[in-house]
C-alpha positions as CSV (number, residue, x, y, z in Angstrom):
1,M,2.9,16.7,-6.8
2,E,3.0,19.7,-4.5
3,L,4.3,19.7,-1.8
4,G,1.6,20.4,0.2
5,Q,-0.2,16.9,-1.2
6,A,3.0,15.3,-1.3
7,T,3.0,16.2,2.8
8,S,-0.5,15.0,3.1
9,V,0.1,11.6,0.8
10,S,3.4,10.5,2.8
11,L,1.3,10.8,5.7
12,W,-2.1,9.3,4.8
13,R,0.4,6.6,3.2
14,I,2.6,5.7,6.8
15,R,-1.2,5.6,8.2
16,A,-2.4,3.2,5.9
17,I,1.0,1.0,6.4
18,A,-0.6,-0.5,9.5
19,V,-3.8,-1.2,7.7
20,L,-2.5,-2.8,5.1
21,Q,0.8,-4.6,6.5
22,R,-2.5,-7.3,8.3
23,V,-4.0,-7.7,4.4
24,M,-0.4,-8.7,3.1
25,A,0.8,-10.7,5.9
26,T,-2.5,-13.0,5.1
27,Q,-2.0,-12.7,2.0
28,R,0.9,-14.4,2.3
29,R,-0.4,-17.7,4.1
30,F,-2.9,-17.8,2.1
31,S,-0.5,-18.5,-0.8
32,E,1.7,-20.8,1.7
33,S,-1.2,-22.9,2.7
34,M,-1.7,-23.3,-1.5
35,R,1.2,-26.0,-0.5
36,V,-0.8,-27.4,2.8
37,N,-4.3,-28.4,2.4
38,K,-7.6,-27.5,1.7
39,V,-8.7,-27.1,4.6
40,T,-5.7,-24.7,5.6
41,M,-6.3,-22.6,2.8
42,L,-10.4,-22.6,2.6
43,A,-8.9,-21.0,6.7
44,A,-6.1,-18.8,5.7
45,A,-8.5,-17.3,2.5
46,D,-10.9,-16.5,5.4
47,E,-8.8,-14.7,7.4
48,L,-7.5,-13.1,4.3
49,D,-10.7,-11.9,3.6
50,A,-11.7,-10.9,7.1
51,A,-8.2,-9.1,6.3
52,T,-9.3,-7.1,2.8
53,R,-13.1,-6.0,4.6
54,D,-11.4,-4.2,7.7
55,A,-8.9,-2.3,4.9
56,T,-12.0,-1.5,2.0
57,A,-13.3,0.2,5.4
58,W,-10.8,2.1,7.3
59,L,-9.3,3.6,3.3
60,A,-13.2,4.4,2.4
61,K,-13.2,6.5,5.8
62,N,-9.5,8.6,5.4
63,P,-9.7,8.6,1.2
64,C,-5.5,8.6,-0.3
65,P,-5.2,12.0,-1.7
66,D,-3.9,11.1,-4.5
67,A,-5.6,9.0,-7.7
68,K,-3.0,6.8,-8.5
69,L,-2.4,5.4,-5.7
70,A,-5.4,5.2,-3.6
71,A,-6.0,2.9,-7.5
72,H,-3.1,1.0,-6.2
73,V,-4.5,0.5,-3.7
74,A,-8.4,-0.7,-4.4
75,W,-6.8,-3.0,-6.9
76,M,-4.7,-4.5,-4.9
77,L,-8.2,-5.5,-2.3
78,N,-9.8,-6.1,-4.4
79,A,-7.6,-8.6,-6.0
80,C,-8.0,-10.1,-2.2
81,T,-11.3,-10.2,-2.9
82,E,-11.6,-12.7,-5.8
83,V,-8.5,-14.7,-4.9
84,A,-10.9,-15.0,-1.2
85,L,-14.5,-15.6,-3.2
86,A,-11.9,-18.4,-6.2
87,A,-10.2,-19.9,-3.0
88,Q,-13.4,-21.2,-2.1
89,R,-14.9,-22.6,-5.4
90,A,-11.3,-23.6,-5.8
91,V,-12.3,-26.5,-2.2
92,T,-16.6,-25.9,-3.0
93,G,-17.2,-25.1,-5.3
94,P,-18.8,-27.9,-7.9
95,F,-15.4,-28.3,-9.8
96,A,-13.8,-28.0,-7.0
97,G,-9.2,-28.3,-7.5
98,T,-8.9,-28.1,-11.4
99,Q,-6.2,-26.3,-12.8
100,A,-7.9,-24.1,-13.6
101,D,-8.8,-22.6,-10.7
102,M,-5.1,-23.1,-9.6
103,D,-3.1,-21.4,-12.0
104,R,-6.5,-18.7,-11.6
105,L,-5.3,-18.3,-8.0
106,R,-2.0,-17.8,-9.0
107,D,-2.2,-15.0,-11.8
108,L,-4.7,-12.8,-8.8
109,L,-2.2,-13.4,-6.4
110,T,0.6,-11.9,-9.1
111,V,-1.7,-9.0,-9.6
112,I,-1.6,-8.0,-5.8
113,D,2.3,-8.2,-5.4
114,F,2.4,-6.0,-7.7
115,H,0.1,-3.9,-6.6
116,S,2.3,-4.1,-3.4
117,E,5.5,-3.7,-4.3
118,T,4.1,0.2,-6.2
119,F,3.1,0.9,-2.5
120,D,6.1,0.2,-1.2
121,A,8.1,2.2,-3.6
122,W,5.3,4.9,-3.7
């Protein structure tokens, strides 16, 4: 990576931190909500969905200059979207509350953590 591109990525990352911090904060609240009750979990999933939509819109207007970093951020946001959808199914779907639903949510949260840690370490 050239110096100019590295500087550009660093500046983009600084701006992205504010947007992604909101997503990660809502993701942490969602994780905690899984231990409380279904109503709390749904509310946290809605909050995560809103934060993820905002971050995705920001990302569309502010593309990352590094393709690999952009991919990690996109994968993280996609996993957040899937968490919100899976949480709705886990609480209100025809087979709500199954162990498979909860396992899927935990797996997705692990994916989010991986991409978040990658972003942090970049």
